[in-house]
N, C-alpha and C positions, 0 to 999 in steps of 0.2 A: 802695839794693838789696841791698848786703851786710849793712847793719844790718838790714834787715827780715828777711832770711833767718836770720840768728843769732837773732833774737826769736823767730822761728817754730820754730826747734829748741829752745829754751829749756825746760827741764824745770821745769814749774810744781809749786808746793806742792799737794797733793791737797786736793780739798774734801769735809770730811768731819765729820760730827757724829754722836753717838750719843744716844739717851735710853732708859732702862729704864722699863717700865711702872709700877714701884715700887721702892723701895731695900730692901723687906723682904718676904721670901717664906718659906713653910715647906718644909723638905726635902722633896723629891719633886714640889714644884709646878713648873710650866713658866714659866721666866723669860724674857720677850720684849724683846728690844731693837729699836728702831727706827732705820734708817739716814737720814741726809740727806746727799746728795752722792753721787758715783759715782767714786770713786777706782779706780786700776788694780787694786790687790790690797789685801785686807784680811786679816789674820791676828788671830785671837781667842786670847787667854790668859786662861783660866777663874779663875786664881788659886789652883788646887788644886795640890797636890804634882805637881811636874813639869811644871806650867802656869803657872808664874810668869815674868812678863816680865822682872823685876828679875834672874833667875837664867839668862837665855837664852845667857849665855856663861861660865856658871860651869863649871868643870872639876875642880875639887877642894873638899872639904868633909871636916870632922871627923866621918866616918863611924863607924857600927857594923859592923863587919865580923861576918857572921854565916854559919855553916855549918851543914849537915844533911846526914846520911847514913844508910842502913840496911845492916844486916848479918844475915849467917847463919852459924851454926856447927853443927857436927854431927860425929859419928864420935869414937869414945873417950870419956872423961870431959870434960864441959865445964867450964872454970873460966877466970877471967880473965886470959888471956895475950894478948889483944890490947889494945894502949894507944893512946889517942889523944894525939899529942904535937904542940907548937906551938914555933917558933922565931922570932924577928926578927932573927937575925944569921947564918942559914945562908948560905953562899956560893952555893949552887945547883948546887954541883958533886957528882956521884953517886959519892963515894968514902967509904972508912971514915975516913981522915983528915980530910976535911971536915966528915962527920957529928959525929965526936967533938969536933971544934974549936969546933962551935956550942954555944950553950946551948939546950936543950929543956926545956920545961915539960910535965910529965905532967897533963893535964886530963881524964883518962878518967873521972873522978867525976861530970863534968857531962854525960855521954853516958849513953843507954841502950843495951846490946848485947844482941845475940841469946842467948837461952839453948836455942835448938833451933829456934824458930820463924824462917821465912824472911822477909825485908825487914822485919825489927824496926826502927821509926825511933828514930833517935838522940833527937829533940828538937832545937829550935833552940838553937844554942850561940854566944854572944858571945864574940869574941875582941878586943874593943875595948881592953882594958888593954894588950895586946901592940902597940898603935900607938904608935909614935915621934912626937914634934913634926914638923909639916910640914918644917921646915928640917933635920931630922935624918932623914927619912922612909926606912925600909927595908923591904923586902917581907916578908910574913908567909907562912912556909911551913907547911903542915900534914903530919903524917906518921902513918901507922899502924905500929906496932912489935909484931912476933910475935915470941914467945919460947916455947920448949918445951924438955924434956928428954927424954932416952931413958927410956922407961918401959915396963911390959910392956903395957899397954893401947894402946900407940902415940900419936901425935901427932893431934890434932883438926884438922879444917878450918875455915877462915875465909874468908869472902868479904864484900867490901863491894860492895852490889849498886847503890847509887845515891850520890850526892855532889852538893852545890850549894853554891856561895860567893857571896854577895851582900853589897855594903855598902848599908846603909840610913843615909840622913842624918837630922838632927834634925827636918827638915820631912817626912820620910816618903818620901823618894825612894828607889826601889830600883834599884840598878844592879847588873845580873847580872855576875858575874866568871867563873865556871866551872860546868861540869856534869861528870859522871863523863868523858866523851869529850874535854873541853877542859881536864881538870886538869893536864895537862903532867906526869904521874907518872914518877918514876924511881925503881928499886929498888936497894937497896945491901945486899949480903951481908955479914954481919958473922961468922957462924958458919954452917958447913956448907953449901958451895957446891952442894950436890946438890938443895937444896931451897930455891927462890926464890920470890919472888911472880911471878905470871902477871898481866901488865897487858894489859886490851883496852879497847875503846870501851864495853863493856857493863858491866865489872866488875873487881875487884882480887881475885885468888884465891890463896890458900895452901892446897894440897892436903892431906889427911890423908896419914898414913903408918904404916908398920908399927912394931912394937917395935924392930928393929934399927936404926933411924935415930938418929943422934948427936944432942946437943944443937944447937939451932938457934937463930939470931937474924937476923931480916931486916926491914928497913925498906922502906917505900914512901912517897915524898915528893912532895908535890904542887909545882907552880911557885909561884913567888912571888907573892903577892897584894897590890896596891896599896891600902892602907886608906883612902887620900885619893881615889882615883879616883871620879868622878861623872860621869853623863850631864848634859849641859846641857839645861836645861828647853826645852821645845819648844810653840809654839803651833799652832792649828789653821787652816790656810789656808782661807778662806771662799770667796773670789772671785778671780779673776784679770781681765785686761784684756777678756778676750771675754764676761764675763758681767755682768749687773745684779743686784745684791741690795738689796732694801729692808729686810732685817731679819735676825734670828738669833734662834733658840730654844734654850734650854738647860735642863737639869735638874741641879740640885745635890742629891746623896744624903744629905750630911752637913751637920749644922748647923755653923755657923762664920760668920766675917767674911771676905769674899773681896774682894781688889783685882783687879778685872776690867779689862784692858787690851786695847783694839782699836788695832791698828797698820795705818795706811792708808799706801800708798806709790805712788810713781810710778816705776818702774824702767826706764831707756831707755839705749840704746847710748852716750849723751853724758852720762851721769850720773843721780842719782836724789834723791829727796825723800821724806822720810818724816815723819810725825807721830803721835802716839798720842792716844787718848782714855781716860779713866779712870774708872770707876764703882765705888764700894764698896758691895757688896751684904752685907745680913745675913740669915742663913738660920737660921730657928729650927726647933727640934725639931717 
């Protein structure tokens, strides 16, 4: 009786097979998969970026760290006194000593800055060259450096309206790292403590001033970004133990070769069994 009870509770390997209507489709066509068997759960990995079975546990990759932002300048004579700076050895401490101890590279020439129009887009800027090898990985910090001098027409206003930072892997997976509100901004005053960056969830702002204001230098620095971070690929859950599914339809929008994986599983209180079924599809233009 005890042996019979043990066998009754044993988790069995799922019974599951998949067949595609064809192995070649055109982009935009509906691919139909037919199922045989009724496993407890089915998860579908299409083979597209972010949906690869082999990368379901991947948490690091040699990404391209990319940023974008938009700016506004006004008041006084507009000239290039806002710089885009990047460092991969900044300590993260918002002090003048730590700022000056770090190595900063001026990459302002890679961005488009406002000359008076609001929300001027910077364009997408790659910071991949500042990525260290994974074994020596260090966070990458982005900064905006404002400098101005005492002059008759006063000092102009600069505002950074939007900001995004993303990691993009070689296979096209985009991992969001920050927006303006989550950039972890810190300001460091180098000259003239009466005028500093105002940081909010909506923007970074350096106000304009009158001609009486002395020379000014202020930095606003982001949190450190991990250029190796990547979100694991995820599959689409198609069914659970309470449903029956005879097939699945899917549309591929881009040509290419895709390794499609269906994972069938039986997951119980006393164990689990999993198996996969693979199909390679060719999607033509």
